[in-house]
DSSP file (Angstrom, degrees, kcal/mol; ACC not computed):
  #  RESIDUE AA STRUCTURE BP1 BP2  ACC     N-H-->O    O-->H-N    N-H-->O    O-->H-N    TCO  KAPPA ALPHA  PHI   PSI    X-CA   Y-CA   Z-CA
    1    1 A L     >        0   0    0      0, 0.0     4,-1.9     0, 0.0     5,-0.1   0.000 360.0 360.0 360.0 -45.2  -24.0   27.0  -44.9
    2    2 A S  H  >  +     0   0    0      1,-0.2     4,-2.4     2,-0.2     5,-0.2   0.845 360.0  55.0 -67.2 -33.3  -25.3   29.9  -42.7
    3    3 A L  H  > S+     0   0    0      2,-0.2     4,-2.2     1,-0.2    -1,-0.2   0.930 109.7  45.2 -65.2 -45.4  -28.2   30.4  -45.1
    4    4 A S  H  > S+     0   0    0      2,-0.2     4,-2.2     1,-0.2    -2,-0.2   0.855 112.5  52.3 -67.0 -35.8  -29.3   26.8  -44.8
    5    5 A L  H  X S+     0   0    0     -4,-1.9     4,-2.1     2,-0.2    -2,-0.2   0.931 112.4  43.8 -65.5 -47.3  -28.9   26.8  -41.0
    6    6 A S  H  X S+     0   0    0     -4,-2.4     4,-2.2     1,-0.2    -2,-0.2   0.870 113.0  53.3 -65.6 -36.2  -31.1   29.9  -40.6
    7    7 A L  H  X S+     0   0    0     -4,-2.2     4,-2.1     2,-0.2    -2,-0.2   0.915 110.0  46.3 -66.0 -43.2  -33.6   28.5  -43.1
    8    8 A S  H  X S+     0   0    0     -4,-2.2     4,-2.0     1,-0.2    -2,-0.2   0.868 111.3  52.9 -68.6 -35.2  -33.9   25.3  -41.1
    9    9 A L  H  X S+     0   0    0     -4,-2.1     4,-2.0     2,-0.2    -2,-0.2   0.908 109.3  48.5 -64.6 -41.3  -34.2   27.2  -37.9
   10   10 A S  H  X S+     0   0    0     -4,-2.2     4,-2.1     1,-0.2    -2,-0.2   0.884 109.8  52.4 -65.9 -37.9  -37.1   29.3  -39.3
   11   11 A L  H  X S+     0   0    0     -4,-2.1     4,-2.5     1,-0.2    -1,-0.2   0.879 107.5  52.7 -65.3 -36.5  -38.8   26.2  -40.6
   12   12 A L  H  X S+     0   0    0     -4,-2.0     4,-2.0     2,-0.2    -2,-0.2   0.910 109.3  48.2 -64.0 -42.0  -38.6   24.7  -37.1
   13   13 A S  H  X S+     0   0    0     -4,-2.0     4,-1.2     2,-0.2    -2,-0.2   0.884 111.9  49.7 -66.0 -36.9  -40.2   27.8  -35.5
   14   14 A I  H  X S+     0   0    0     -4,-2.1     4,-2.0     1,-0.2     3,-0.3   0.923 110.7  50.2 -66.1 -43.8  -43.0   27.7  -38.2
   15   15 A N  H  X S+     0   0    0     -4,-2.5     4,-1.2     1,-0.2    -2,-0.2   0.865 106.1  55.4 -63.4 -36.2  -43.6   24.0  -37.5
   16   16 A S  H  < S+     0   0    0     -4,-2.0     4,-0.5     1,-0.2    -1,-0.2   0.852 111.2  45.3 -67.8 -31.6  -43.8   24.5  -33.7
   17   17 A H  H >< S+     0   0    0     -4,-1.2     3,-0.5    -3,-0.3    -2,-0.2   0.833 111.2  51.9 -78.2 -34.2  -46.6   27.2  -34.3
   18   18 A T  H >< S+     0   0    0     -4,-2.0     3,-0.9     1,-0.2    -2,-0.2   0.670  94.5  72.1 -80.4 -14.4  -48.6   25.0  -36.8
   19   19 A E  T 3< S+     0   0    0     -4,-1.2    -1,-0.2     1,-0.2    -2,-0.1   0.853  98.6  47.1 -66.5 -34.1  -48.7   22.0  -34.5
   20   20 A D  T <  S+     0   0    0     -3,-0.5    -1,-0.2    -4,-0.5    -2,-0.2   0.409  85.5 119.9 -88.9   2.1  -51.2   23.7  -32.2
   21   21 A L    <   -     0   0    0     -3,-0.9     2,-0.3    -4,-0.1    25,-0.2  -0.387  48.5-154.0 -72.9 145.0  -53.5   24.9  -35.0
   22   22 A K  E     -A   45   0A   0     23,-3.0    23,-2.4    -2,-0.1     2,-0.4  -0.886  10.8-129.2-116.5 150.4  -57.2   23.7  -35.0
   23   23 A S  E     +A   44   0A   0     -2,-0.3     2,-0.3    21,-0.2    21,-0.2  -0.828  28.2 173.5-103.8 139.0  -59.4   23.4  -38.0
   24   24 A Y  E     -A   43   0A   0     19,-2.2    19,-3.3    -2,-0.4     2,-0.5  -0.984  26.4-141.7-139.4 148.3  -62.9   24.9  -38.2
   25   25 A E  E     -A   42   0A   0     -2,-0.3     2,-0.4    17,-0.2    17,-0.2  -0.968  28.1-174.3-109.5 126.6  -65.6   25.3  -40.8
   26   26 A V  E     -A   41   0A   0     15,-2.9    15,-2.9    -2,-0.5     2,-0.5  -0.946  28.4-118.4-126.6 140.1  -67.4   28.6  -40.5
   27   27 A N  E     -A   40   0A   0     -2,-0.4     2,-0.6    13,-0.2    13,-0.2  -0.636  30.9-162.4 -74.3 124.2  -70.4   30.0  -42.4
   28   28 A F  E     -A   39   0A   0     11,-3.3    11,-1.7    -2,-0.5     2,-0.4  -0.941   3.1-165.4-115.4 114.1  -69.2   33.2  -44.2
   29   29 A A  E     +A   38   0A   0     -2,-0.6     2,-0.3     9,-0.2     9,-0.2  -0.815  19.3 155.8-100.4 137.7  -72.0   35.5  -45.3
   30   30 A Y  E     -A   37   0A   0      7,-2.7     7,-3.5    -2,-0.4     2,-0.5  -0.949  38.1-115.6-152.0 167.4  -71.2   38.3  -47.8
   31   31 A E  E     +A   36   0A   0     -2,-0.3     2,-0.4     5,-0.2     5,-0.2  -0.939  30.4 172.9-113.7 135.0  -72.8   40.5  -50.5
   32   32 A E  E >   -A   35   0A   0      3,-2.9     3,-1.5    -2,-0.5    -2,-0.0  -0.976  69.4  -7.2-142.6 124.7  -71.9   40.2  -54.1
   33   33 A G  T 3  S-     0   0    0     -2,-0.4     3,-0.1     1,-0.3    -1,-0.1   0.816 129.2 -55.2  62.5  32.0  -73.6   42.1  -57.0
   34   34 A G  T 3  S+     0   0    0      1,-0.3     2,-0.3     0, 0.0    -1,-0.3   0.440 118.9 101.5  82.5  -0.2  -76.3   43.4  -54.7
   35   35 A G  E <  S-A   32   0A   0     -3,-1.5    -3,-2.9     0, 0.0     2,-0.3  -0.866  72.9-115.7-118.5 153.0  -77.3   39.9  -53.4
   36   36 A K  E     +A   31   0A   0     -2,-0.3     2,-0.3    -5,-0.2    -5,-0.2  -0.677  36.1 179.7 -87.6 139.4  -76.5   38.1  -50.3
   37   37 A K  E     -A   30   0A   0     -7,-3.5    -7,-2.7    -2,-0.3     2,-0.3  -0.908  13.3-154.0-134.8 161.2  -74.5   34.9  -50.5
   38   38 A Q  E     +A   29   0A   0     -2,-0.3     2,-0.3    -9,-0.2    -9,-0.2  -0.968  12.1 175.2-136.0 150.8  -73.1   32.3  -48.1
   39   39 A A  E     -A   28   0A   0    -11,-1.7   -11,-3.3    -2,-0.3     2,-0.5  -0.984  32.4-119.2-152.0 145.9  -70.1   30.0  -48.2
   40   40 A L  E     -A   27   0A   0     -2,-0.3     2,-0.4   -13,-0.2   -13,-0.2  -0.781  34.6-165.0 -84.2 127.1  -68.5   27.5  -45.8
   41   41 A V  E     -A   26   0A   0    -15,-2.9   -15,-2.9    -2,-0.5     2,-0.4  -0.948  13.8-135.5-118.0 133.6  -64.9   28.6  -45.2
   42   42 A K  E     -A   25   0A   0     -2,-0.4     2,-0.3   -17,-0.2   -17,-0.2  -0.746  24.6-168.7 -90.8 133.6  -62.2   26.4  -43.6
   43   43 A L  E     -A   24   0A   0    -19,-3.3   -19,-2.2    -2,-0.4     2,-0.5  -0.914  17.8-160.0-120.4 145.6  -60.1   28.1  -41.0
   44   44 A R  E     +A   23   0A   0     -2,-0.3     2,-0.3   -21,-0.2   -21,-0.2  -0.976  29.4 170.5-122.1 115.8  -56.9   27.1  -39.2
   45   45 A V  E     -A   22   0A   0    -23,-2.4   -23,-3.0    -2,-0.5    -2,-0.0  -0.882  34.1-112.5-129.0 156.6  -56.5   29.0  -36.0
   46   46 A C     >  -     0   0    0     -2,-0.3     4,-2.5   -25,-0.2     5,-0.2  -0.332  43.9 -98.8 -76.0 165.9  -54.2   29.0  -33.0
   47   47 A P  H  > S+     0   0    0      0, 0.0     4,-2.0     0, 0.0     5,-0.2   0.856 123.1  53.0 -57.4 -38.3  -55.7   28.1  -29.5
   48   48 A E  H  > S+     0   0    0      1,-0.2     4,-1.8     2,-0.2     5,-0.1   0.924 113.0  42.9 -64.2 -44.6  -56.1   31.7  -28.5
   49   49 A C  H  > S+     0   0    0      2,-0.2     4,-2.5     1,-0.2    -1,-0.2   0.838 109.5  57.7 -71.6 -31.3  -58.0   32.6  -31.7
   50   50 A A  H  X S+     0   0    0     -4,-2.5     4,-1.9     2,-0.2    -1,-0.2   0.893 105.8  50.7 -63.3 -38.8  -60.1   29.4  -31.4
   51   51 A Y  H  < S+     0   0    0     -4,-2.0    -2,-0.2     2,-0.2    -1,-0.2   0.923 111.4  47.8 -61.7 -44.0  -61.2   30.6  -27.9
   52   52 A K  H >< S+     0   0    0     -4,-1.8     3,-1.0     1,-0.2     4,-0.3   0.892 110.3  52.7 -63.9 -38.6  -62.2   33.9  -29.4
   53   53 A L  H 3< S+     0   0    0     -4,-2.5    -1,-0.2     1,-0.2     3,-0.2   0.862 119.5  33.7 -64.8 -36.4  -64.0   32.2  -32.2
   54   54 A N  T 3X S+     0   0    0     -4,-1.9     4,-2.5     1,-0.2    -1,-0.2   0.104  82.2 119.8-106.5  19.4  -66.1   30.0  -29.8
   55   55 A Y  H <> S+     0   0    0     -3,-1.0     4,-2.5     1,-0.2     5,-0.2   0.902  75.5  46.9 -56.3 -49.5  -66.4   32.6  -27.0
   56   56 A R  H  > S+     0   0    0     -4,-0.3     4,-2.4     1,-0.2    -1,-0.2   0.923 113.8  47.7 -62.0 -44.3  -70.2   32.8  -27.0
   57   57 A K  H  > S+     0   0    0      2,-0.2     4,-2.4     1,-0.2    -1,-0.2   0.898 112.1  50.4 -63.7 -40.5  -70.6   29.0  -27.1
   58   58 A I  H  X S+     0   0    0     -4,-2.5     4,-2.5     1,-0.2    -2,-0.2   0.928 111.9  46.9 -64.3 -46.3  -68.1   28.6  -24.2
   59   59 A K  H  X S+     0   0    0     -4,-2.5     4,-2.4     2,-0.2    -2,-0.2   0.883 111.8  50.8 -65.6 -40.1  -69.8   31.2  -22.0
   60   60 A K  H  X S+     0   0    0     -4,-2.4     4,-2.4    -5,-0.2    -1,-0.2   0.925 111.8  47.7 -61.0 -44.8  -73.3   29.6  -22.7
   61   61 A L  H  X S+     0   0    0     -4,-2.4     4,-2.6     2,-0.2    -2,-0.2   0.919 111.8  49.6 -64.2 -43.8  -71.9   26.2  -21.8
   62   62 A E  H  X S+     0   0    0     -4,-2.5     4,-2.3     1,-0.2    -1,-0.2   0.919 112.0  48.8 -58.4 -45.2  -70.3   27.5  -18.6
   63   63 A K  H  X S+     0   0    0     -4,-2.4     4,-2.2     2,-0.2    -1,-0.2   0.895 111.1  49.8 -63.1 -41.3  -73.5   29.3  -17.6
   64   64 A K  H  X S+     0   0    0     -4,-2.4     4,-2.3     1,-0.2    -1,-0.2   0.919 111.5  48.9 -64.2 -43.4  -75.5   26.1  -18.2
   65   65 A L  H  X S+     0   0    0     -4,-2.6     4,-2.3     1,-0.2    -2,-0.2   0.884 109.8  51.6 -65.3 -38.9  -73.1   24.0  -16.1
   66   66 A E  H  X S+     0   0    0     -4,-2.3     4,-2.4     2,-0.2    -1,-0.2   0.906 110.2  48.8 -64.3 -41.1  -73.3   26.6  -13.3
   67   67 A K  H  X S+     0   0    0     -4,-2.2     4,-2.4     1,-0.2    -2,-0.2   0.920 110.9  50.6 -63.9 -42.7  -77.1   26.5  -13.3
   68   68 A K  H  X S+     0   0    0     -4,-2.3     4,-2.1     1,-0.2    -2,-0.2   0.910 111.5  48.0 -59.7 -43.2  -77.0   22.7  -13.2
   69   69 A A  H  X S+     0   0    0     -4,-2.3     4,-2.1     1,-0.2    -1,-0.2   0.896 111.6  49.2 -64.7 -42.3  -74.6   22.7  -10.3
   70   70 A S  H  X S+     0   0    0     -4,-2.4     4,-2.4     2,-0.2    -1,-0.2   0.861 109.4  52.5 -68.0 -35.3  -76.7   25.2   -8.4
   71   71 A K  H  X S+     0   0    0     -4,-2.4     4,-2.7     2,-0.2    -2,-0.2   0.912 108.2  51.3 -64.6 -42.4  -79.8   23.1   -9.0
   72   72 A K  H  X S+     0   0    0     -4,-2.1     4,-2.2     2,-0.2    -2,-0.2   0.911 110.1  49.3 -61.0 -42.8  -78.1   20.0   -7.6
   73   73 A K  H  X S+     0   0    0     -4,-2.1     4,-2.3     1,-0.2    -2,-0.2   0.924 112.2  47.2 -62.7 -45.1  -77.1   21.9   -4.5
   74   74 A S  H  X S+     0   0    0     -4,-2.4     4,-2.7     1,-0.2    -2,-0.2   0.895 111.4  51.0 -66.7 -37.4  -80.6   23.2   -3.9
   75   75 A K  H  X S+     0   0    0     -4,-2.7     4,-2.8     2,-0.2    -1,-0.2   0.904 110.5  49.6 -65.6 -38.5  -82.1   19.7   -4.5
   76   76 A K  H  X S+     0   0    0     -4,-2.2     4,-2.6     2,-0.2    -2,-0.2   0.915 112.0  48.0 -63.3 -42.6  -79.6   18.3   -1.9
   77   77 A K  H  X S+     0   0    0     -4,-2.3     4,-2.7     2,-0.2    -2,-0.2   0.928 113.0  48.1 -65.3 -42.8  -80.5   21.0    0.6
   78   78 A K  H  X S+     0   0    0     -4,-2.7     4,-3.1     2,-0.2    -2,-0.2   0.928 112.2  48.8 -61.6 -45.4  -84.2   20.4    0.0
   79   79 A A  H  X S+     0   0    0     -4,-2.8     4,-2.5     2,-0.2    -1,-0.2   0.912 112.8  48.2 -61.3 -42.8  -83.8   16.6    0.3
   80   80 A K  H  X S+     0   0    0     -4,-2.6     4,-2.2     2,-0.2    -1,-0.2   0.914 113.7  47.2 -63.1 -43.2  -81.8   17.1    3.5
   81   81 A K  H  X S+     0   0    0     -4,-2.7     4,-2.5     2,-0.2    -2,-0.2   0.903 112.2  49.8 -64.2 -43.8  -84.5   19.5    4.9
   82   82 A D  H  X S+     0   0    0     -4,-3.1     4,-3.0     2,-0.2     5,-0.2   0.899 109.5  51.0 -64.1 -41.4  -87.3   17.1    3.9
   83   83 A K  H  X S+     0   0    0     -4,-2.5     4,-2.0     2,-0.2    -2,-0.2   0.939 113.8  43.8 -62.5 -46.6  -85.6   14.2    5.6
   84   84 A S  H  X S+     0   0    0     -4,-2.2     4,-1.4     1,-0.2    -2,-0.2   0.885 116.9  46.9 -66.6 -36.6  -85.1   16.1    8.8
   85   85 A G  H  X S+     0   0    0     -4,-2.5     4,-1.9     2,-0.2    -2,-0.2   0.887 111.7  49.6 -70.3 -40.5  -88.6   17.5    8.7
   86   86 A S  H  X S+     0   0    0     -4,-3.0     4,-2.5     1,-0.2    -2,-0.2   0.861 108.2  53.5 -69.3 -36.2  -90.3   14.2    7.9
   87   87 A S  H  X S+     0   0    0     -4,-2.0     4,-2.1    -5,-0.2    -1,-0.2   0.891 108.6  49.8 -66.0 -38.1  -88.5   12.4   10.7
   88   88 A K  H  X S+     0   0    0     -4,-1.4     4,-2.3     2,-0.2    -2,-0.2   0.920 111.5  49.3 -64.0 -43.7  -89.7   15.0   13.2
   89   89 A K  H  X S+     0   0    0     -4,-1.9     4,-2.5     1,-0.2    -2,-0.2   0.924 110.7  49.1 -63.0 -44.8  -93.3   14.6   11.9
   90   90 A S  H  X S+     0   0    0     -4,-2.5     4,-2.4     1,-0.2    -1,-0.2   0.875 109.7  52.0 -64.9 -36.8  -93.1   10.9   12.2
   91   91 A K  H  X S+     0   0    0     -4,-2.1     4,-2.5     2,-0.2    -1,-0.2   0.908 110.0  49.7 -63.3 -42.0  -91.8   11.2   15.8
   92   92 A R  H  X S+     0   0    0     -4,-2.3     4,-2.7     2,-0.2    -2,-0.2   0.927 110.4  50.1 -63.0 -43.7  -94.7   13.5   16.6
   93   93 A K  H  X S+     0   0    0     -4,-2.5     4,-2.7     1,-0.2     5,-0.2   0.915 110.4  50.0 -60.4 -43.6  -97.2   11.0   15.1
   94   94 A R  H  X S+     0   0    0     -4,-2.4     4,-2.8     1,-0.2    -1,-0.2   0.924 110.8  49.0 -59.9 -45.0  -95.7    8.2   17.1
   95   95 A R  H  X S+     0   0    0     -4,-2.5     4,-2.9     2,-0.2    -2,-0.2   0.922 111.9  48.9 -60.9 -44.1  -95.9   10.2   20.3
   96   96 A R  H  X S+     0   0    0     -4,-2.7     4,-2.6     1,-0.2    -1,-0.2   0.920 113.1  46.6 -62.6 -42.9  -99.6   11.1   19.6
   97   97 A S  H  X S+     0   0    0     -4,-2.7     4,-2.2     2,-0.2    -1,-0.2   0.901 113.5  49.0 -67.3 -38.9 -100.5    7.5   18.9
   98   98 A D  H  X S+     0   0    0     -4,-2.8     4,-2.3    -5,-0.2    -2,-0.2   0.919 112.6  48.6 -63.7 -43.1  -98.6    6.3   22.0
   99   99 A D  H  X S+     0   0    0     -4,-2.9     4,-2.4     1,-0.2    -2,-0.2   0.902 111.6  48.5 -64.1 -41.0 -100.4    9.0   24.1
  100  100 A S  H  X S+     0   0    0     -4,-2.6     4,-2.5     2,-0.2    -1,-0.2   0.879 111.7  50.1 -69.9 -35.8 -103.8    8.0   22.7
  101  101 A E  H  X S+     0   0    0     -4,-2.2     4,-2.2     2,-0.2    -1,-0.2   0.917 111.8  48.0 -65.0 -42.7 -103.2    4.3   23.3
  102  102 A N  H  X S+     0   0    0     -4,-2.3     4,-1.3     2,-0.2    -2,-0.2   0.898 114.2  46.4 -64.7 -41.2 -102.1    5.1   26.9
  103  103 A D  H  X S+     0   0    0     -4,-2.4     4,-1.6     1,-0.2    -2,-0.2   0.896 111.8  51.2 -66.9 -40.1 -105.2    7.3   27.5
  104  104 A G  H  X S+     0   0    0     -4,-2.5     4,-1.0     1,-0.2    -2,-0.2   0.875 108.8  51.6 -66.8 -36.1 -107.5    4.7   25.9
  105  105 A G  H  < S+     0   0    0     -4,-2.2    -1,-0.2     1,-0.2    -2,-0.2   0.821 109.4  49.0 -69.9 -31.3 -106.1    2.0   28.1
  106  106 A A  H  < S+     0   0    0     -4,-1.3    -1,-0.2     1,-0.2    -2,-0.2   0.791 105.9  57.4 -78.0 -29.3 -106.6    4.0   31.3
  107  107 A A  H  <        0   0    0     -4,-1.6    -1,-0.2     1,-0.2    -2,-0.2   0.770 360.0 360.0 -73.7 -26.6 -110.2    4.9   30.4
  108  108 A E     <        0   0    0     -4,-1.0    -1,-0.2    -5,-0.1    -2,-0.1   0.517 360.0 360.0 -75.9 360.0 -111.2    1.2   30.2
């Protein structure tokens, strides 16, 4: 009875670890008989090892997303700057045209 109980408990702990496993196909390059060969190998790894396996891709993606976010911020700043700058220019043009109309009317 104690043997079956401990066996079932160990199976439960194994099942809890295998539930989180992810499957990957990885290119495996090796040398055999003096020649280079390749094969696709299926892996089942835990989340921690999956992160290690995809570390470079994850970092590249994070870097790409950071660049995209910083570009959006700079575009927003530029747009805001352009709007404020263009409104000042248009006000100046209006003032100049108003002044020239007033001067032209007085000269007649």
